[in-house]
N, C-alpha and C positions, 0 to 999 in steps of 0.2 A: 922289537922286531916288527916293523911295519910290513904290511902286505895287502893283498886283496882277497876277499872271500867271494866266491861265486854264489849268488843268491838264487836258489831254486824257485822262489815265489815269483820272481819277475825276470829271471834269466840274464842277469847282468852282475857286475862286480860292485862290491862295497869296500871302501878302504878301511883298514883297521890299523891301530897303532901298536898293538902287542898281541902275542899269542893268546893271552888271557882274554882280550877283547874279541878275538876271532871265535873263541869258544862261546861267548855270549851271542855273537851273531848267528852261530849255528843253532843255538837254542831258540832264538827269535825266529829264524827261518823255519824251524820245525813246528813252532806253536801255531795252531790253526786260528787262534784269536788275533794274531798279529797280521795286519794287512800290508804294512809298509814300515820301513825304518831307514834312518839316515844317520851316518856317523859324523861326529864333530859338527852338528847342524847349526849351532847358534852360540852366541857369547852373551853372558850376563855382564853388564857393566853397571855397577850399583854402588850406593852408599847406604850404610846402616849406622847404628850407634857406635860400632867399633871402627868405622872408617870406610874408605873406598875399597871395592874389591872387584875382581874380574874372574870369570870362570867360563870355560868351554866344556859343557857336558859331553860325554862320550857318545851316547846314542839317544836319538829321539824316535819313539815308537808310537805308531798309530794302530789302535785295535779295531776290530770288526765293529764294535759298538760305537765307534767314534771317539772314544776316550784316548788320552795320551799318557804315556809312561816315559819319563826321562831317566836314563841310566848313567851312572858313573861306575866305571870298572876300575877297581883298585887292587893292587898287590896286597894280599892278606897281611904281609909284614908291615904295611904302612897304615893299616886301618886305625891304629891307636895313636898315630901321630896327631898332636894338637892342631896342626894346620889342616890336616885332612878332615878331622872332626868338625872344625869350624867351617870348612868348605861345604861339608855335608849338611850342617845345620842351616847355613845361609841358602843353599840350593833348595833344601826341603821347604823352608819358609816361602821362598819365591814361587815354587811350584804350587804350594797350597793356595797362594793368592791367584794363580793362573787357573786353578781348578784341574791341575795335572797331578798324576801320581809320580812319585819319585822313589828311587832305590839306589843305594850304593851297594854294589855286589863285588864279590871276590871270586875265588876259585869255585867253579861249580863242582859239586860232589855227588857221590852216591851212584847207585846202579843205574838210575835213569840217565845221567850224563854219559856213562859208559855205553849204554845201548844207543842213545841218540848219536853219539860220536861214530859208532859202528855203522849205523844206518845212513849217516851223512855221506858215506863213501859211495852210496848208490842213489844220490839225489839228482844227478844229471839225467837228461832225457834218454830214454831207452832206444837203442838201435838193435843190436844183437839181442835176441831173446824176447823182443816185443810180442812175437806171436805166442809166447807162453802166458801172457797176461790173462786172457779169457779162461784158460784151463785152470790156472792157479786160483782165480777168483771163484770159479765154479767149485773146485775141490775144497775151498775154504768157506763155503756157504754155512757149514756147521763147524764148530770148533774142532780143530785137528792139530796133532803134534807136528812140529816142524819136520822131524825125522820121517814121520809117516807121510807127510805131504811130499817130501822129496822122493820117496819110493814110487810115487805115482807118475813121476816125470822121467822121460827118457834120458835127459841130460841134467842130472841133479846139481852139478857144480854151476852150470849156467842158470838153472832155475833158482838156486839160492840167491844169486845176485838180483834176479828179477823179483824174488820175494822181498828182499831188503828194500828194493826200489818201491814196491807197493806199500811196504810198511812205513818208509820215509814219507810217502805221500798220503799215508793213513787210509789207504784203500783196503789194507789188511791190518788188523789191530791186535794188540796183545797188552799185557800188563808190563809196561816198561820199567817198573820199579823192581822187577825180578830179573835174574840173569837169563839171557837168551841161550837156551840149550836145545838139544834135539827133542826133549820132552815138553818144551814150551808149547802151550796151546795158542793157536792163532785163529782168527776168524775174519772173513770178509766184512768190511764195514757196510752198513746200509747206505747205499748211494741215493742221494736226493736228486731227482730229475726236475729240471726247470720246465 
């Protein structure tokens, strides 16, 4: 199922070839160490001891420190296929020569993915509720439970969407490896001023 993912980092679309690939674009978009990424960015056309081969990796990632990560996104049912394992081995060796990191990934799992997926629904620019941002940041200067935070706001349903937006943009933070509940503690991140 190909489609387009709207990237919050730069406000434009990135193409993807599968729902699984779109999940990884969501994770990359959320990762503060990732500054840019491109899908199906290049093609390897090479020869090794086993013969000629071609491969188009799924995602090229540039990190804040300048390093590169190349990702291949594979259906977990195909990971043990000998052709897929050979492709992984060849791509890994090529990336090592280029000084790049490489990973073949499958279905993201765990509570962290569940939370990031939820927060991604609030990644777009704020319009309605933007006036709540200063109040939420002020109320979350010290750790506060989500439910308690919502009690301080006149429109809690609207405020929850704004809170998720602030959490997506990591202006309010929490432990994303735990379920998000009313009792979850959140805190405003320390903002660095230029």
